[in-house]
N, C-alpha and C positions, 0 to 999 in steps of 0.2 A: 238072519232074523228079520230083515226087511221083507222077505218074500211072504212071511206069515200074514202080512197086512195087505198084500197086493190084490188079493181076490175079494171083492165085495160079496155079500151074501147071495146076491142074484144080479144078473145083468139089468141095469136101469139106465139105458141111454137117454131117456127123457130128462134125467136129472142134469144133463150137460147140454141142454138146449137153452139158448138165451131166451129169457122171458121179458115181457114188457116191464115188469118190476125191476129187472136187472138194469134196463136202460134208464128207467126213472131214477134209480138209486145212484148209478154212476154219473148220470147227467147232473143231478143235484150236487153230488160230491165235487165234481170237476168245476161246476159253476161257482159254488161258494168258495172253494179253495182258490180258484183263479181270481175271484174278486178280491179276496184278502191279499193275495200275492201281488196283484197289480195296483190295487188302490187301498192298501192297508193304512197308509198315512192319512188319506182323505176320510177314512171311516173312523179314525181314532176319536174325533169329537162326538160322534154318534155313540160309540161304545161307552164313553164317559157319562152318557145319559142313564146308563144302566146302574152305574155306581161311580162315585168320584174317585174311588181307588182303582187305578188301572189294572192291578193284578186281579181284583175281584171281577171287574168287567171282562177281562180277557178269559178268565176261568169260566164265567157264566156263558159267554158266547161259545167257547169250545165245547162245554158240556151240552148245551142245547144242540149244537151242530152234530156232534158225534152221537148223541143219544138218538136224534132223529134218523141219521144215516144208519145207526146200529139197529134200530127197530126195523127199518126197511130191509137191511141186509139179512137180519135173522129171519124175517118173514120170507124173503126170496130163497134163502139157502137152508131153511129149516129141515127139509127132508134129507138133504145131504149131511147136515150136521148130526141129525139123529142117527143116520146110518153109520157115519164115521165113529161116533161115540160107541155104538154097539160093537163095531169092529175092534176098537181099542179095549173095550171091556172084556173081550175074549183073551186079551194078552196084557193084563195089568202090569206085569213085571216089565214088559217091553217099554211101556210108556214111562214107568217109574225110573227106569235106567237110561233110556235113550233121550228123554227130554233134557235132563241136566247135562248129559254128554254132548248133546247138540249145542247147548249154550257155551260149554267149554270150548268146543271146536270153533264156534263163532268168534269168541274172544281171542283165541289163539290165531285164527286166520287174520283177524284185524291187526293184531300185533305184528305178524309177519309182513303183511302188506304195507303197514305204516313204516316198518323198518326199511323196506325196499324203496318206498316212494318219498320218504322224508317225514319230518315232524307233522303230526296230525294237527289240523286247524279246526277249532270249534266252530261249528256252523251257527248262523243266527238263530236257527230253529232250536238247536241244543242250548244255546246261551239263554234264549227266551224261556225255555222250559225250566232251566236251572234257576233263573230269577223268579219265575212264578212259584216254584216249589219252596223258595225261601220265604214266601209270604202266605202260602196256602197250606193248611195242615195236611199231613199224609193221608188221613182217612178220607179226604176229599179228592186227593190226586189219584189214589189207587183205582177207584172205579173208572176214571177217565183214561189213565195211561196203561193200566194193566188189564182191565176187563173189556171195555168198549172199544178203545182205539185199536188194539191188536186184531180184534175180530173183524172190524171194518176193513182194515188193510189186508188181512188174509183173504177175506171174501173178494176184494177187488183184484189184488195183485197175484193171488194164487188161484183161487177158485174160478174167477172169470177169465183172467188173462192167460191162464194155462189150462185149467180143467175144461172150460167151455170153448175158448178160442182155438185150442189145439185140435178140435174137430174139423176146423177149416184151414188152419195154418200149421206148418211144421212145428212139432213139439219143441225143438231146440230154439227155433226163432222165438216162440212164445216165452221160453225160459229166459233168454237174453233180454227180451223186451220187459219182462217182469222185473229183472234185476235193475236194469237201467232206469225205468220209470219209477221204481220204488226209491232209488237213490235220489233221482232228480226231484221228486216230489218234496223231499225234506229240505231242499235248499232253493228251489226255484223262486225267483222274484225277490230274493233276499241278499244274494251275493254272487260273485263269480263262481262258476262251476269248476273250481280247481280240483285236481286229483286228491289233494290232501283233505279237502272238505268232504268230498264224495266218498273217500275210502271206507270209513266206518259203515256207511249205509250200503255200499256195494258189497262189503263182506257179509253184512247181516242179511241182505237180500239173497246173496248166493247160497248161503246155508239154508235159508228158509225155502228157497226153490228146490234145493237138493232133497231136503227131508220130505217135502210135499210130494215130489215125483217118486222118491224112493219108497215111500209108504203107500204107493198106489193111489196118489192124489187124495190123501186123507187130510182135509183142510183143518180138522180139529187137532190133529197132531201138530201141524205147523203153527196153529194158533197157540197151543200150549207152550211150544218153544218160544214163540214171539212174546207171549205174556210173561214167561219166566225171565227172559232177557230184560224186559222192561221193569219187572219187579226188582230184579237185581240192581238195575240202574237207579230206581227210586230209593231203595235202601241205601245204596252207596252215597247218593246226594244228600239224603237227610241225615246220614250218620256223620258226614264231614262238616265241620263248622264252616260257615260262609266265607270267613276270612282266609281259611286254608284253601278252600275251593277256588277263590279268586287268585291266590298266589299260584296255584297249579295251572290255571288258565293263562296267566301271564308268562309262565315258563314255557308252556306249549306254543303260545303266540310268538 
């Protein structure tokens, strides 16, 4: 089934050349993410100037950041995104079946790796998102976590790090780099990089890399898988009462 998506409508090597907008987008993403990772505590008083409520301030900053990067990423990758959507539209049954299957595989792989490495530890990134979602309504979180965030990350970690970089670097090196950097991004500057903290992100990154390469570097397919996984997480967190979620975290910790 994967081979049905491997051949794009026509050879378009120019779509996989780095553009100035790619460098601007990645540079801004790394600079802002690095700033908050290194000096997040120092920036806290400035964030409170946006709103006295830390949750509202955090949400506003994340929304502005991801919306800005998302617009730049969509502008930079618009031709690839349109092409990939057209390819998926020729096989709607493939997308409808394979996206949820990929999510199930991702969850299964995570469970297996956690069983091998030991109890999973909740990262500061995940704990922060859970705390934020307890104070921000779901209709505000879905655009950020399900629509914009996954597209930005698929653009950077799959389209750029594999799709474009593999024209200059070995494909498998790019795949490993994508998985490792994707996992590290979610915990860098917040805690020690233990295997237990990294494991869920490594499993997620590995599946996303696999489906991206398997479908002929179709970034929209990996985006749909990523967005579906995040949507499932959002539903899960909002459906569980905060006190029950806290007890589960204590058991894991």
